[in-house]
C-alpha positions in Angstrom: 2.4 38.3 22.7 5.0 36.1 20.6 4.5 34.5 17.0 7.0 31.5 18.3 5.4 28.3 19.3 6.9 26.5 22.3 9.4 24.5 20.2 10.6 27.3 18.1 8.2 27.1 14.6 7.2 30.0 13.2 3.2 30.3 13.2 2.4 30.5 9.6 -0.9 32.3 8.2 -2.0 31.7 4.7 -3.1 34.2 2.7 -7.0 33.6 1.3 -5.8 34.3 -2.4 -3.3 31.5 -2.0 -6.0 29.0 -1.2 -8.0 30.4 -4.2 -5.2 29.7 -6.4 -4.7 25.7 -4.7 -8.1 25.4 -5.9 -8.1 26.6 -9.1 -5.0 24.5 -9.8 -6.9 21.6 -8.7 -9.8 22.4 -10.7 -7.6 22.6 -14.0 -6.3 19.1 -13.1 -9.3 18.0 -12.4 -10.7 18.5 -16.0 -7.2 17.1 -17.0 -7.9 13.8 -15.4 -11.1 13.9 -17.3 -9.6 14.2 -20.3 -6.7 12.1 -19.6 -9.7 9.1 -18.9 -10.8 9.8 -22.3 -7.9 9.8 -24.7 -6.0 7.0 -25.2 -2.3 7.4 -25.0 0.1 6.1 -27.3 1.6 2.9 -25.4 -1.5 1.6 -24.0 -2.8 0.8 -20.6 0.4 1.5 -18.9 1.0 5.0 -20.2 -2.5 5.9 -19.5 -1.8 4.8 -16.2 1.1 6.5 -15.8 -0.5 9.8 -16.8 -3.4 9.2 -14.6 -1.3 8.7 -11.3 0.8 11.7 -12.3 -1.8 14.2 -12.5 -3.2 12.6 -8.8 0.1 12.5 -7.4 0.1 16.3 -8.4 -3.4 16.9 -6.9 -2.3 15.3 -3.4 1.1 17.1 -3.3 -1.4 20.4 -3.3 -3.6 18.9 -0.9 -0.6 18.2 1.5 1.5 21.0 1.1 -1.0 23.7 1.1 -4.3 22.6 2.8 -2.8 20.5 5.5 0.2 23.2 6.1 3.0 20.7 5.5 5.2 23.8 3.2 5.1 26.0 6.3 5.6 23.3 9.1 8.9 22.3 10.4 11.7 19.7 8.8 10.8 17.2 10.9 6.9 17.1 10.7 7.8 17.3 6.6 10.2 14.0 7.4 7.0 12.1 9.3 4.8 13.3 6.6 7.1 11.6 3.9 7.8 8.8 5.9 3.9 8.2 6.5 3.2 8.4 2.3 5.9 5.8 1.7 4.3 3.5 4.6 1.0 3.7 2.7 2.9 3.0 -0.6 4.5 0.2 1.4 1.1 -1.3 2.5 0.1 -1.0 -1.4 2.6 -2.8 -2.5 2.0 -5.6 0.4 -1.6 -5.6 -1.2 -0.4 -5.9 -4.9 1.6 -8.8 -4.0 -1.2 -10.6 -2.2 -3.2 -9.6 -4.9 -0.6 -11.5 -7.9 -0.6 -15.0 -5.8 -2.6 -17.5 -6.9 -5.5 -18.5 -4.8 -5.2 -22.6 -5.1 -2.4 -24.5 -2.8 0.4 -26.2 -4.4 -0.4 -29.7 -5.5 0.8 -32.1 -2.9 1.8 -29.6 0.1 0.6 -31.5 2.6 1.6 -34.8 1.8 4.9 -34.6 1.1 7.2 -37.0 2.8 9.2 -34.5 5.3 5.6 -33.8 7.2 5.3 -34.5 10.4 2.7 -37.0 9.5 5.1 -39.3 7.8 7.7 -38.8 10.2 5.8 -40.7 12.7 5.8 -37.7 15.0 2.1 -37.0 15.0 1.7 -36.6 18.8 -1.7 -34.1 19.1 -1.8 -33.5 15.2 -4.5 -34.0 12.8 -4.5 -34.8 9.2 -4.3 -32.6 6.8 -6.8 -32.8 3.7 -3.8 -33.6 1.5 -2.8 -36.1 4.1 -6.5 -38.5 4.1 -6.3 -42.0 3.3 -3.3 -41.8 5.8 -4.0 -44.0 8.9 -2.6 -41.7 12.0 -1.6 -43.7 15.2 -0.3 -41.8 17.8 3.9 -42.8 18.0 4.0 -45.4 14.8 6.2 -43.8 12.3 4.1 -43.7 8.6 5.6 -46.0 5.7 6.5 -44.3 2.3 
């Protein structure tokens, strides 16, 4: 029986001791996370967040490389796992962008002079909240 898969990748059997060492490393990193959460580093919150994220990325890398077997797989599988995490990072960036935006609409957004209600192109359009007070008659241009 061959030790090769149909695509030519070698099947890797991870020794049990490597899982034990990885588990001990994760436990040490968990203890570091707890200690880092109780400490105040110079530089304030930014430095605390950088230290915490560094520890978290190290733990995640150990889990992905050893427990998920990415360290022993083909270059293509490694590429796809990197692309997947970059995509996840991109999605978190989009969520941060949404959170950073204000929730209130810009004042005067609906009642600007260039809107369809002011230009007379009102066929099938309903007035928006900013256009309250305008007399909307289809086909008749609105005044300034």
